N, C-alpha and C positions, 0 to 999 in steps of 0.2 A: 767477504769471499763467498762465491756461489759455485755450486756443483753444475757441471756441464754434461748432460746426457747420462746414459747408463751403458757401461761396457763390462765385458767379462774380465775379471782379474786385474783391472786397473781402475783408479779413481782419477777423475779429471775435475779440477777446480780452476776458477779464474778470479784473480784479484789484481787491481791496478794495472790492467792491460797485460799481465803475465798469467798464462795457463800453466798449471803444474799437472803432469801426468805421473802418477805414482803407480809403479808395478806392485801388486799385492800378492806375491807368491813367496813369502818368506819361509824359511831363512835364506834360501839360495836363488830364488827367483829364476829357476830353470824356464826356458821358453819352449813353446811348441807353435804350431800353425795358428792355433786360436789366439794366443797372446799377441803374436806379431800382427795378426790381422786386426785385433782390437786396438793396438797402438796406431796402426796405419789408418783405421777409421777415425780414430780421434784426431790425428793429424789433418785428415781431410775435412772434418767438421770444423776444426779450429781455423783452417785456411779460409773458410767461408764467414768466419765471425769477425767483423770489423774491429770489435772491442779487444781482440786478442792481437798482440803485437809481437810477442815472443813466447817461447815455450821452454819450460824446465822438465826434463825427463829424469825421474828419480825412482828409487825403489825402497821398499821396506825390508828390514831384515839385515842379515850379516853380509850379504853379497849384493852387489849391483845386479849382476846376472852371471851365474856360474856355468852358462852353456845351455845346450839343447837337450830337451827331453821330448822325443818325438811321440812317445806314448803308443797307444794302439791305433788300429785302423779307424776307430770312430772319430779320431781327431784329424784325420786326413781330409775328409770330404764334408764341407760345410753344407748344411741343409740336406744331409743325407744323399748328396750327389754321388752317384756310382761312376767308377771309371769305365770308359768305353773302349779302351785300347788294351794291347797286350803289354804295354810297358811295365817295368818292374814296380812293385810297391814302393821301393826306395825312391825311384825317380818320380813317381807321382807325388809322394809325400814331400820330398825335398824340393821338387820343382814348384809345387804350390806355395810352400813356405818362402822360397827364394822370390817368387813373384810378389809376395807381400813385402818382403824386404826392399825390393826395388821401389815400391810405392813410398817407403819411408824416406828414401833419398830424393823424391820428387816433390816434397812438400814446399810450401812458400814461405813459412814463417821461421825465423832463426830458432835454433834449438841449443840449449845449454844442458849438457849431461852432468848430473851430480853423482860422482862415482865415489861412494862411501866405503866400498869394499871390493871384492873380487870381480873383475870382468874377464871371463875366461872363454876361450874358443869363440863360439857364436856370440857370446855375451860381449866379447871385445868388439865383434862386428857391429853389435847394436850400439855400443858406446861410441863408435866412430860415425854413426849417423849424425850426431850432433856437430854443430859449428864450433863449439867450445866444450872443454871438459874441465870441471872443478873437482879436485881429488884431495887425498890426504895421505899421510905417510903409511897408514895401514892398508891402503889399497894395493891390489896386485892385478897386473895386466899380463895375460899370456895367451899366445896362439899355439896351443898344446897339441895341435893335430898330429904332428909327426910322432908324438909319444903314444898315439892311439893308432898308429899305422894308417893314417888317413890323410886327406887333403884339405887345406883350408877352404872355408866356405863363407857365406854371407857377404861375398864381395871383397873380403879381406885381401885377396891376392892383388886388388887394385888399391883399396883405401889405405891399407897399412903402409906400403912403400911410398904412396903419395904424401902421407903425413909425416913419417919419420925417416924417410930416405931408403934406398935399396939395401944398403948394408945392415943397417939396424933391423930392418924387416926381415932380411935373410937370416940373421942371427936368431931372431924370435921364431921364425918358421922352422929352421933346421934343428934347433935344440929344444924347443918347447919351453924355454927358460921363462920363469916368472919375473916380471919387472916391477920393482916397488915404486911407490908414489914419487919419490925424489928423482929416480931415473926417468920416469915418465915425463916429468917436467923438463929435465935436461935434454931429452930427445924431441920435445915438442909434441908428444902424444897427449899431454894435459897442459892447461894453461895457467891454472892457479892451484896452489896447495895451501890448505888450511887445517886446523885441527878437525879431527873426524866428526865431532859433534856440530861443527860449523859448516859442513859441506853444503847442505841444502840451502842454508841461509846465504852463503856466499854465491851459490849458483843463481839464486833468486835475485840478489842484488845486481849481478851482472846482467841478468835478463831484463831487469828494470831499467838499468842504464841503456841497454839497446832500445827498450820500449820508449824511452825518452826522445829518441831521434824521430825524424819524420817517417811514418810507417811506410808510405808509398815508395820514398826514396830507398829505405833499407831493403824493401822487397825487391826493388829494381837492381840495386847493387848486388844483392845476394844471387839473383837470377843470373847476372852477368858473370860473377866470379865462380859460380857452381854450374855454369852452362855445360850441358852434356853429361853431367855426373851420373844421373840416373841411368843414361844409356851405357856409360862405361861400366857401371855396376852390373847391369843386365848382361852385358857381354862377359864379364868376369864370372858371374854366377852360372852362366851357360857352360863355360869351360869347367869351372869348379865341379859342377854336377857330373860331367862326363868322367872326370878323374875320380871322384868319389864313389861312383857307381861300381867300378871295377875293383878299387882298393878295398871297399867294404867287404868284399868277398874273399880277401886273402887271409891266410892263416896269421900273418903278422898283425893284422887289424884285429882279428879275434883275441890274439895274445895281448895287444896293447889295451884293449878295452877291459879284458879280464884282470890284467895287472893293475890297472888304475882302480878298479872296483876293489881289489884286494890290498891296495896301498903298498905295492911292491914294485921293484924294478922289473920292467918287461925283458923277456929273452926273445929277441927277434931272430928269425932264420931265413930272411930273404925269400920268403914263400908266400 
């Protein structure tokens, strides 16, 4: 096993034609612009590496990714770039993040996500970047945006219905319900379920099986079946951002975020 490059908050290794990208922000692996950018950079670098034929995206800790942590303004602008327009800080921050998310959907190598714990909100969006998902009974999948008085992001308004069907996606969006590992399998959100301590091993075995096929053929087939996906995600995130920008200013959104932090039921007032 060899390490590939140096990236912020992720480790990238390569063994037997399979690269493993491990998110290292335990226990919950909240993401921000810098983390998504680091994963996108790693994807780009691995696309250029002939010895890499498949990628496993995994995470240390309790959760796969429990959602977004936008942090302060210092995380918005890479290399101290300063905004030059009058657009809102929220639009700058989220727009840049979604630009990096779109990069994830444009990579060339197949991706297997190892979902050993919760994939919540934008963390679910990150999980759906993969071609396949290996999970366990303890995992939880949720698009909990409506419970925050908010609109789905990370392209989920496209990727989730495309994967599990309109009705199942609507149920997740409208209720914020958490879906367990077994239900994720039944709906096609995940592809394999194994004991929790075997998730990474099973994901790696699937990636190695993919890597055993002719790499040029796999990349060609993948490009065909995912043709236009990055463009569809970009269109989805453009619309999602517009909806998020006004909803984040509502009293209901403030209540939803506060109630979640206080671990209580929100009281929404349609304002």
